TORRO-486617 format. One line per 5 residues: number of its first residue (from 1); their letters; for each residue x negated, y, z of N, C-alpha, C. Coordinates in steps of 0.001 Angstrom, whole numbers, plus 500000, padded with zeros to 6 digits. Each point is the difference from the previous one (the first is absolute). Layout:
N
NUM) a) X/Y/Z/X/Y/Z/X/Y/Z; ...;
//
This chain:
268
1) menng) 811883/771785/918573/498950/499810/500165/499360/500222/498650; 498173/499709/499815/499715/501055/498600/498718/498917/499857; 499993/499328/498805/498856/499385/499655/499049/500504/498982; 498924/499970/500084/499027/501122/498928/501012/501603/499504; 500426/500488/500988/500331/501248/499824/501715/499805/499488;
6) lpeqh) 499972/498862/499515/501419/499490/498902/501196/499911/501324; 501245/500051/499669/500994/499659/500857/500438/498646/499762; 500630/499140/500545/500901/499167/499641/500758/499836/499300; 500375/499012/498886/502179/500313/499254/500262/498595/501544; 501161/500692/500410/500771/499568/501024/501583/499329/499085;
11) tsett) 499462/499525/498682/501395/499588/499221/500524/498730/500068; 499157/499315/501115/500322/498577/500191/499731/499126/501338; 499783/499047/500127/499826/499966/501416/498852/499579/500159; 499374/499448/499059/498799/499966/499338/498947/500907/499181; 499159/500504/500579/499102/501772/498772/499173/499513/499778;
16) vpagk) 499185/500618/498948/498802/500633/499501/499545/500560/500543; 499084/500979/499997/499280/500947/500211/500567/501048/498685; 500487/500953/500036/500086/501082/498388/498686/500080/499350; 499928/500049/499077/498396/500171/499264/500062/499602/498668; 498609/499956/499281/499836/499342/499048/499053/498554/500461;
21) fytlh) 500205/499032/499310/499744/498802/500167/499977/499385/498554; 498465/499009/499717/500143/499137/499083/500284/498779/499677; 500612/499742/498578/501148/498754/499899/499253/498978/500039; 500608/498817/499367/498791/499142/500358/499697/500300/498659; 500778/499830/498897/499442/500163/498732/498376/501099/500098;
26) sifva) 500288/500567/500271/499057/501290/500275/498795/499158/500707; 499941/499236/501348/499174/499483/500057/498999/498811/499607; 500855/499312/498720/499724/498958/498602/499404/500633/499476; 500493/501083/499244/499115/500728/499496/498860/500168/500222; 499839/500877/501296/498826/500064/500194/498427/499296/500484;
31) sfigs) 500605/498644/500524/499465/499407/500393/499636/499034/498275; 500845/499949/498906/499433/499170/499115/499514/500990/499241; 499155/501276/499888/499461/500476/499992/498262/500675/500410; 500422/500110/501178/498909/500375/500632/499389/499195/501618; 500746/498257/499675/499473/499564/501108/501346/500218/501603;
36) paaaa) 499530/498871/501188/500583/500149/500820/499856/501091/500606; 498371/501186/499929/499963/500840/500615/501237/501245/499846; 500306/500288/498814/500613/500790/499435/501606/499895/500569; 500242/498451/500254/501176/499635/499775/500424/500375/501772; 498577/499423/500957/499890/500936/501159/500428/500640/500690;
41) illrr) 499421/501052/498728/500566/502092/500358/500897/499649/500196; 501047/499807/499098/501636/500089/500133/500857/499201/500918; 499261/499171/500524/500612/499336/500635/500019/500204/501634; 498494/501002/500258/499836/500619/500713/500750/501462/500369; 499777/500447/499183/501269/500959/499302/502033/499426/500664;
46) nylgl) 500036/499008/499677/501249/500508/500509/499840/498897/500873; 499028/499425/500877/500526/499519/501480/499580/501441/500849; 499516/500677/499481/499452/501839/500982/502040/500478/499668; 500403/499575/498658/501284/500919/500344/500861/499004/500920; 499741/498770/499959/501291/499884/501144/499441/499847/501334;
51) gkake) 499023/500547/500302/499425/500215/501684/498471/499184/500271; 500017/498932/498985/498799/498778/500752/498726/500019/499624; 500089/500884/500698/498301/500335/499539/498550/498892/500578; 500839/498891/500652/498822/499123/500013/500267/498735/498820; 501064/500058/499326/500141/499352/498954/499192/500505/499227;
56) aqlal) 499961/501500/499806/499104/500437/498300/499074/499817/500620; 499690/500557/500761/498121/499235/500430/499771/498921/499263; 500432/499054/500845/499806/498292/499703/500098/500317/498322; 501270/500313/498967/500147/499934/498661/498388/500029/499440; 500493/500916/500255/497961/500869/499761/498829/499718/499754;
61) iigil) 499694/499214/501467/499249/499440/500243/499709/498011/498928; 501535/499874/500463/500273/498657/498962/499917/500085/498897; 500130/501355/499171/499826/500175/498328/498665/500513/499919; 499886/499792/500620/497972/500774/499541/499346/498798/500217; 499914/499164/501091/499748/498743/499900/500089/499029/499304;
66) stiai) 501624/500158/499361/500457/498847/499102/499147/500311/498480; 499574/501613/499681/499994/500256/498705/498362/499636/499743; 498958/500387/501269/498788/499565/500322/500212/498139/499825; 500463/499254/500688/500019/498427/499781/500278/499787/498255; 500911/500246/499791/500532/499840/498724/498809/500365/498657;
71) faitl) 498910/500972/500125/499017/500417/499199/498516/499223/500213; 500293/500104/501294/499020/498354/500560/499582/498947/499501; 501439/499669/500401/500458/498413/498803/499932/500102/498767; 500223/500880/499302/499984/500022/498287/498634/500527/499889; 499099/500349/500507/498954/500845/500078/498814/498601/499343;
76) slpea) 500448/499432/501478/499223/498582/500144/499750/498754/499072; 502034/500217/499410/499849/498648/499369/498894/500297/498407; 500495/498753/499902/498610/499637/498123/501079/500584/499204; 499063/500988/498915/500248/500688/498891/500869/498926/499240; 499538/499223/499886/501251/499085/499319/501133/499276/500297;
81) iidri) 500256/499891/501198/501333/500585/500716/500191/500652/499359; 500080/500913/500434/500465/501422/499514/500324/500340/498924; 499620/499835/499082/500003/500427/498668/501156/498603/499406; 500406/499120/500783/501115/499247/499450/501174/500567/501292; 500268/500794/500669/500880/500617/500673/500999/501332/499351;
86) pnvvi) 500767/499962/499869/500137/501174/498739/500109/501445/501521; 500071/500797/499111/499172/501258/501045/501937/500475/500905; 500987/499048/499320/500828/500965/500977/500512/499055/501257; 499379/499379/499716/500514/498424/501260/499649/500356/501109; 498943/500149/500790/499341/500671/501103/500922/500864/500891;
91) paiyt) 500311/501106/498944/500537/501255/500808/501635/499479/499692; 500453/499256/499164/501362/499469/500428/500162/499026/501189; 498869/499433/500089/500471/499083/501522/499995/501119/500808; 498836/500353/500632/500048/500734/501071/500863/501715/500281; 500688/500006/498328/501607/500843/499831/500656/499760/500879;
96) aviyq) 500260/498637/499696/501494/498876/500494/500309/500004/501311; 498219/499935/500462/499862/499503/501369/500372/501028/501082; 499323/501317/499541/500920/501209/500990/500991/500061/499774; 500823/499905/498800/501187/500625/498952/500996/498993/501407; 499915/498828/500244/500228/499266/501314/500621/500393/500872;
101) iakik) 498211/500616/500431/499974/500896/501725/500222/500770/500159; 500173/501338/499031/501287/501443/499878/501103/499204/499879; 500159/498889/499873/501632/499538/499597/500236/499915/501360; 499484/498802/500621/500302/499313/501578/500406/501731/501102; 498224/500104/499570/499856/501421/501800/500834/500573/499608;
106) qgeal) 499909/501409/498765/500756/501011/499331/501966/500031/499171; 499859/498632/499683/500649/500497/499140/502137/500237/500614; 499890/499566/501332/501236/499891/500352/500192/501696/500504; 498629/500233/500184/500619/501907/500661/499446/500839/498780; 499532/499618/498356/500292/500532/499192/501280/500301/499332;
111) ekhkq) 500910/498635/499940/501159/499904/499515/500568/501075/501296; 500034/500054/500998/500685/500402/501000/499567/502196/499105; 499120/499626/499840/500033/501513/499453/500233/500443/498904; 500197/498868/498975/500789/500465/498875/501521/500364/500476; 500034/498454/500777/502349/500501/500315/499667/501558/500604;
116) qkgaf) 499356/500323/500800/499620/501379/500239/500182/501351/499454; 499721/499657/498822/499781/500554/498677/498562/501124/500247; 499113/499390/500427/499024/500421/500702/498869/499931/498646; 498915/500896/499867/499419/500591/499311/498710/498473/499852; 498984/499864/498662/499211/499464/499998/499313/500470/498989;
121) ysawk) 498298/499893/500445/498956/500491/499174/500389/499555/498170; 499489/500857/499069/499905/499312/498549/498768/498982/500103; 501031/498856/498944/498742/498778/499547/498669/500495/499033; 500201/501324/499431/498867/500431/499727/498899/500177/500741; 500495/500616/501322/499551/500825/500678/498682/498338/500803;
126) aagig) 501026/498823/500228/498968/498626/500433/499457/499819/499022; 499547/500110/498380/499734/499411/499007/498506/500915/500248; 500504/501555/500150/498426/500802/499891/499613/499727/501446; 500092/499419/501319/499065/499168/501185/499606/498965/499245; 500439/499029/499479/499368/498876/499248/499374/500290/499336;
131) gifla) 500096/501476/499128/498824/499995/498735/498676/500157/500908; 500085/501186/501292/498997/500703/500580/499508/498410/500535; 500594/499362/500174/498620/499043/501150/499621/498919/498627; 500772/499783/499253/499433/499436/498419/498576/500092/499844; 499827/502009/499658/499327/500397/499568/498679/499838/501018;
136) gigvl) 500439/500574/501725/498507/499243/500967/499381/498806/499718; 500842/499218/499954/499960/498368/499391/498920/499614/499201; 500454/501020/498573/499582/499668/498476/498378/500522/500747; 500343/501383/500896/498085/500512/499823/499523/498687/501905; 499919/499772/500444/500119/499207/500484/498895/499143/499160;
141) lvayv) 500808/499558/499330/499864/498017/499058/499061/500803/499396; 499491/501056/499675/499074/500407/498682/498556/500019/501148; 500278/500612/500647/499209/500398/501200/499178/498764/500493; 500855/498986/499910/499541/498514/500678/499540/499144/499017; 500472/500074/498934/498939/499733/498821/498740/500692/499477;
146) flkpl) 499721/501221/500125/499000/501143/500107/499167/499313/501182; 500769/499896/500494/498649/500124/501652/499384/498671/500653; 501122/499011/499763/499663/498472/500574/498870/499604/499372; 498921/499854/500875/498620/499467/499906/500283/498130/499331; 499267/500106/498936/499833/499045/498903/498217/499332/500535;
151) dydvd) 500939/497989/500232/498882/499334/500718/499332/499414/499182; 499830/500336/498734/498955/499097/499184/499141/501414/499101; 498831/499105/499485/499416/501111/499775/499939/500086/498477; 501304/501500/500230/500374/500497/498775/498324/500251/498768; 499238/500645/500498/498572/500612/498809/499744/498374/499363;
156) aynkg) 500385/498447/500718/499149/499275/499026/501285/498814/499615; 500998/500517/499725/501483/499544/499605/499992/501264/498771; 499961/501392/500123/499948/500526/498290/498368/499704/499706; 499296/499611/500416/498842/499571/498754/500921/498751/499226; 500320/498877/500878/500726/499071/499374/500497/500171/498746;
161) iaaft) 500626/501176/500788/501372/500797/498591/499112/500115/498746; 499327/501064/500102/499062/500680/499389/499271/498964/499116; 499110/499213/500254/499895/499020/499565/500856/498544/499523; 501042/500206/500157/501077/499537/499051/500198/500233/498782; 500522/501259/500600/500412/500922/499017/498985/500368/498576;
166) kneek) 498634/500287/500315/498868/499475/499440/499621/498653/498569; 500528/498803/500317/499725/499040/499788/501364/499732/498654; 501401/500582/501015/500821/499268/499335/500075/501537/498332; 499050/500801/500298/500143/500891/499370/499283/499649/498452; 498910/499225/500349/499376/499443/499245/500081/499160/499107;
171) alqlf) 500860/498825/501379/500733/499298/499328/501035/500325/498683; 500403/500816/500180/501272/500378/499222/499611/500349/498289; 498596/500114/499954/499402/500713/499083/500127/498884/498617; 500046/498939/500731/500786/498938/498754/500607/499917/498947; 501410/500836/500428/500616/500313/498829/499333/501111/499199;
176) tlmdd) 499597/501001/500894/499201/501236/498869/499160/499109/498862; 499146/498748/500707/499156/499177/498623/501422/499556/498741; 500632/499686/501224/500305/498844/499247/500844/500991/498694; 500330/501064/499624/500730/501557/499254/498651/499895/498896; 498575/499634/500487/499020/500615/499635/499754/498812/498461;
181) knisk) 500144/500248/499172/500062/499124/498640/498936/500020/499715; 498427/500850/500393/498761/499453/499620/499099/499669/501350; 500833/498961/501405/499291/499153/500861/499999/498707/499147; 499335/499290/499889/499638/498817/500115/501070/498927/500683; 500272/498908/499743/500923/499008/500654/499198/499315/501316;
186) dslin) 498254/499970/499465/499350/499572/501790/499865/501575/500511; 499833/501147/499884/500134/500681/500734/500637/499635/500782; 501689/500326/499941/501528/499984/500368/499614/498411/501066; 499596/498895/499196/499878/499044/500912/499004/499975/501000; 498568/500650/500404/499587/500506/500177/500755/500768/501509;
191) ftant) 500061/500914/499921/500511/501690/500531/501421/498474/501030; 501139/499413/498840/501045/499563/501420/499451/499178/500674; 499092/498651/500002/499267/499364/500161/499295/500032/501042; 498855/500684/499762/498765/500511/501012/500512/501071/500759; 500536/501108/499688/500581/501478/500518/501206/499934/500512;
196) aiplw) 500669/500606/499501/501511/499561/500920/500616/499129/500250; 500132/498971/499945/500491/498536/501299/498665/500703/500430; 499120/499522/500421/498747/500405/501209/500795/500777/500549; 500394/501491/499452/500869/501370/500757/500604/499493/501078; 501222/499293/499507/500992/499661/500514/500015/499061/501069;
201) qenir) 498848/499467/499674/499787/498984/500673/499674/500358/501818; 498517/501055/499369/499633/500658/501143/501201/501061/500994; 500818/500266/499355/500590/501308/500030/501282/498980/501253; 500420/498678/500037/500490/498788/500859/499340/500257/501361; 498489/499479/499698/498639/500168/501159/500361/501642/500300;
206) ivdsm) 500128/500288/499542/500036/501955/501098/501022/499993/500461; 501481/499360/499673/501092/499527/500286/499908/499884/501577; 499668/498407/499811/500045/499330/501056/498973/500388/500984; 498914/500758/499570/498732/500473/501394/501309/501383/500802; 500815/500850/498917/500642/500989/500584/501255/499253/500831;
211) dtmeg) 500584/499098/499862/501209/499484/500761/499368/499385/501431; 498213/499296/500159/499763/499311/500722/500344/502041/501347; 499195/501006/499901/499846/500945/500796/500639/499740/501317; 500034/500240/500998/500828/500078/501080/500577/501208/500572; 501470/500227/500133/500690/500969/500108/500817/500421/498765;
216) lepdl) 499741/498908/499110/500596/501245/498479/501118/499263/500408; 501025/501526/499492/501663/500163/500483/500414/498949/498624; 501063/499959/500735/501327/498566/498546/499957/500531/499013; 500221/501624/499776/500423/499709/498961/498675/500645/498747; 499219/499478/500230/498473/499827/499435/499665/498685/499533;
221) eltdr) 500651/498937/501875/499694/499257/498786/500424/499189/499005; 501407/500531/500310/500624/500212/499459/499401/500095/498208; 500488/501370/500063/498547/500239/498435/499076/499205/499766; 499148/499719/500983/499318/499012/499587/500273/498410/498875; 500897/499702/501144/500565/498789/499302/500478/500464/498812;
226) tlkey) 500704/501081/499371/500371/500335/498461/498541/500107/498923; 498780/500872/500636/499431/500298/499510/498974/498642/499718; 500104/498524/499924/499479/499051/500333/500691/499201/499188; 501542/499897/500189/501203/499182/499009/499398/500668/498461; 499759/501445/500037/499867/500769/498651/498510/498910/499394;
231) celri) 499414/500448/500695/497957/500117/499272/500773/498024/499969; 500686/499184/500486/499914/498543/499145/501376/500026/499167; 500619/500965/499455/500811/500209/498988/498406/500526/498989; 499467/501120/500351/498832/500211/498920/499958/498490/499383; 499345/499219/501321/498776/499478/499357/500991/498782/498983;
236) qsynl) 501124/499356/500484/500877/499551/499129/499824/500881/498327; 500462/500918/500079/500417/500711/498731/498423/500119/498920; 499421/500358/501097/498342/499636/499141/499604/498999/499332; 500291/499269/500970/500057/498072/499178/500369/499582/498840; 501462/501112/500548/501157/499601/498502/499033/500909/498954;
241) yleyi) 499289/500839/500135/499873/501117/498780/498733/499772/499533; 499145/498796/500800/498417/499486/499997/500513/499251/498923; 501077/499397/500533/500069/498597/498529/500408/500240/498975; 500447/501008/499890/500556/500160/498492/499315/501088/499458; 498735/500627/500372/498924/500581/500142/498988/499425/498833;
246) rtdst) 500107/498358/500977/498946/499012/499091/501180/498832/498545; 501192/499922/500435/500098/499294/499230/501557/500718/499180; 499610/501131/499983/501261/500261/499242/501424/499900/500684; 500494/499523/500689/501130/499013/500783/500426/500480/501391; 500727/499690/500327/500128/500257/501381/501953/499113/500853;
251) deqql) 499930/500296/501066/501743/499463/500274/500535/501433/500152; 500728/500306/499516/499924/501481/499610/501536/500007/500798; 500767/499432/500855/501164/499957/500352/498934/500270/501251; 499390/498922/500468/499565/500278/501523/499272/501734/500456; 499156/500269/498432/499570/501275/500199/500784/501039/500124;
256) rtvna) 501127/499610/499183/501183/501164/500420/500701/500231/501277; 499661/498498/500986/500426/500357/501162/499045/500027/501164; 499245/500371/499464/498526/499942/501907/500258/501906/499384; 500173/500290/499037/499608/501124/499629/501149/501238/500495; 501534/498850/499665/501247/500995/500918/499404/499638/501231;
261) kidam) 499735/499039/501014/499461/499788/501581/499388/501353/499618; 498824/500422/499502/498665/500910/500186/501249/501258/500168; 500882/500340/498831/500201/500786/499844/500742/500957/501262; 500859/498469/500177/500859/499892/501679/499227/500294/500864; 498807/499462/500104/498896/500613/501035/499504/501071/500530;
266) tkk) 500020/501004/498437/498604/501132/499636/501303/500777/500968; 501583/500173/499859/500800/500853/500546/499848/499645/501149; 500080/499122/500620/499780/500145/501009/498808/500634/500871;
//
C-alpha cells in the first residue's frame, strides 16, 4: 500500500507512513513566531503525510480563522490595555493551546514515527515558515494602519495642535526673558501674568475642544489628557515664577517638584 507515493513502514503492528513530518517542537516554534496560521501549515503537512486529507484541510481553515480572530480582537482593544500587556503574552497563550492540540491529535503518530526511525523536517524550516508568516502579517498590519479611514476631523485636530504649539513657543519665552539682565521686573511680571499664563489657559481650552471631536481615536484622547495635564503643570510653575519675580522668594521645593513632573510629562 502506498501513501502520497511513499511506502508504509511495517516494523510493528501499528505503523506510520514513511516520509518526513514536523515535530511538536517545530509546530511550537512556527506558531510562536508566525501565528496559528503558520502552525496550521505544519499540521496540514503532517496530516497529509498520515493520509488524512480532510483533517489537513480542516487544520488549515481553523489556523487561518484563528489568526484572523486573534488579530481582530487585539486590534479592537484600547491602546491603554494593549500597552499593559507584555508582547510575549498573547503569542505564548495561543502557542501553548496549539501545542496541546497538536500533541493530542498527532503526538502518538509522531512518537511512533520516531520509534520507526522516521525522518523529520528541521526546526529551522519551521522557523522559516513562521518568519514568512510574520513578515506577511507585518505587511497587513502596516496596510491596516495606513489605509484605515479616520472618523474624526483630521484637519481641525491638526489646526488645534498647531495653535497649541504656537502658544507654547510664545509662553516659553519667559525663560529667555528671565535670563535677560536688561529687562525690568515690571516687564517680566506683565509678560508672565498677562501673556504666558493666559496662553497656557488658552491651550487647555484648545485641548478641551479637540477632545470633544466625534470619532476621536483612543490614543489621541490619551494624548489630549496628557497635554491638558502638562498645561496645568505649566500654570502651577508659572505662578510660582511670578511669585519669585514679584517677591524674590518662592516655595523652591514645590517649584522643583512641579518642574520634575513637567520634565516627565515632556518625555511622554
